[in-house]
C-alpha positions, 0 to 999 in steps of 0.5 A: 291306843297303844298304851291301852293295848300295852295295859291290856297286854300286862293283864294277859301276862299276869295270868301266866305270872300268877299261875307259875308262881301258884303251881310252886305251892299249890300242893301244900294243902293237896299233898295229904289228900293225894299222898293218901290216894296215890300211896306216895312215900315221904320221899316221893311226896318230897319230889311231887312238891319240888320237881316242878320248881327245880325244873323252872329254876334250872331252865329259866335262863335257857328259855330266856335265850331261846326266847331271844332267838325264836321270839318271846311271844312265840315261846310264850304261846308254846309254853302256855299250850304245853302247861295247859295240856301237862296240867291235865295230865297231872290232874289224872295221874294214876300213881306218884311216879306219874305225877312226879314226871307230869310236874317236872314236865310242868316245870319245863313249860313254866320255865318258858313263861317267866322270862318271856312275861318280864322281857315282853313287859320291858318292850311294851312300856317304853316310858320309864315310869310306866314301866316301873309301875307295870313291873311292880305290879308283875313282881307283886303278882309273882310273889303274892301268887306263890303265897296265895297257891295254898289258898285256892288249893284249899277251896278247891279241895273242899268241894273237888278232888285233888286234881282240880288243883291242876285243872284251874290252869287250863282256862287261864291258859286258853285266855292267854293263847286267844288274847296273846296274839292280839294284845302282845308284841313280838320281840327277838334279838339279832344278837341272842346268846347261843344255847348251851345244851351241855351246860344246861344238861350239867346244871340239871344233873348237878341239882337233881343229883344233890337234891336226890342225896339230901332226900335219901338222907331222910330214909333211915329204914334201908341200910344202903341209903347213907352210901347211896346218898353220898354217892348222889351228893358227890356225883352232884358236886362234880357235875356242879364243878364241871358246869362252873368251869364250862361257864367260865370258859365260854365266851357267851356262857349260859350263866354268867358267873363272873357277875358274882365278883360284884358284892352287892349283886352276889349279896341280893342273889344270896338273899333271894335264894335263902329267903325263898328256902325259909319261906317255902319251907315254912309254908309247906309245914304250916299248911300240913300243921293246920290240917293234920295237927290242928284238924282243919278242913282244907278250905278252913286251912286255906282261909287261915294261911291267906295272911301269909300271901296278904303279908307278902303283898303288903310288904312288897307294895309298901317297899317303894315308899320305904325306899323313898324314906331310907336306903334300899339296903336299910329297908331290905335289911330291916324287913328281913329282921322282921321276918326273923321275929316272925319265924321265932313266933312259930317256936311257941306253938303247940298241938292244941287249938289255942296255938292258932293265933300265934301261928297266924301272926307269925306267918304274917309277920314273916311274910311282911318282912320279905316284901322289901327284899322281893320288890327292891332286890331285883332293882339292886341286882339290875343296878349292879351290872352294866345296862346291856347285862341287865337281862342276864342279871334279872334272869339270875334273880328269877333262877334265885327265887325259884331255886330257893323255894324248891331248896326250901321244900328239900331242905326244911322238909328233910329237916322236919322228917329227920326230927319226926323220925327221931321223936317217933323212934322210927315207928312212923315215916310221916304224920300222914302215915300215922293218921292212916294207921290209926284207922286200923288200931283200937281207939285207945291205941289210935289216940295215943299214936295220933298224939305222939305223931302230932307232937313229933310234927310240931317239934319239927316245925319248931326246929324249922322256925329257928332255922328260918330265924337264923337264915333271916338274921344272917341275911339282914346282916349281909344286906346291912353290910353291903356296900352301895351298888354303882352301875358300871359304865355302859357297853354298846348295846345289841341290836334288837328287833320288835315286831308289833304284829298280830 
């Protein structure tokens, strides 16, 4: 009976896992439509895309500590309620700034959900084999959800307005709030780490200043922008230095940076971050390419983008079988090499509809190759540290995933914007803006502008394909040369309390 309850609990926990991952990428297809309706600039579009992910990445470790103190299930319920309310607020945003703020607050709520789900799964399945299966299902749901977010968004946009992309979370969170107290146990630790508000503030300010500086570099029409960007980047670097120094001096740090002395641990975390950069940035550009360059509807673009999600799922599910036939590091490195080849295929696409098969093959191969990293990477990270520090290591893995995804939106989005503006000689800020401008031009001039804008955007996709290929190839070499992880001797484990109550 208890086992059945645990599996039903897993089903309930998959809801927030799926939604938090999907919310990272759901705006890929909605971005052109909501940008036109809200009048968002190119920089505002980037903030709308990644403000959510950066808040999740910046707060997930903090929320893990908070869950240890007040109870994992309690934190999960609080986060689910906040997520539902904020989803409604985001859906009815009246302007770009309101949507950016709503997305950032959704990220805070999302950060409460992710560490709670993984910790509760660990508690609910004491049997090692069942726990391994449950975590594998959870990981597949998490990484596939990020790739399938645009697919669901595409179908919603075909029949509803862009706000429906956010409202889909409301019924799922309602199910979690109703069923959670029945099928989920409560958990908290007597030796939970202390919260570090100063550390949280320093890390968030550092990340946001750095990202702001990167985004401002793409705005060339304002003379003062280079100075503003330089100041923001410098200030972010100073805040980052202060954060690192504080964490190294604390007895119970928010982020245990000493773990990075372990080479295998560092290699996998780096791989998770940079693979997230390449995947998220490529996904953002490909979904816009399908709509704005090839001219497919949101629903058709969703179907055409689905192979990326299916590729991620297939690669993740196949990883355990590969690990039984070869070393885990070999499986991960080989997969990343495959992803590099998939990225290079995107360099050959053009503005004609005949490029569609090459795009679909490229994103499928790219996603398939990342599966072993996502499925086996967390295991390697946890295996690189003492057992009692496995929770901290897993939290760092989660932070790497979300930080990489958000950084991908910022960095590769910036790269595409710079290439686009250079090809357009500064006459157009974005492809969406060029499409809107053509409505007010004579037919001949409009067609000429549209063709030039589509070629400029495609050139940005080519450059990002090369960048992604370099990233994946470099990560393959890094993982391939990584020394096998050896689990350090265990230290006394902390005392924990488990509460199986309704």
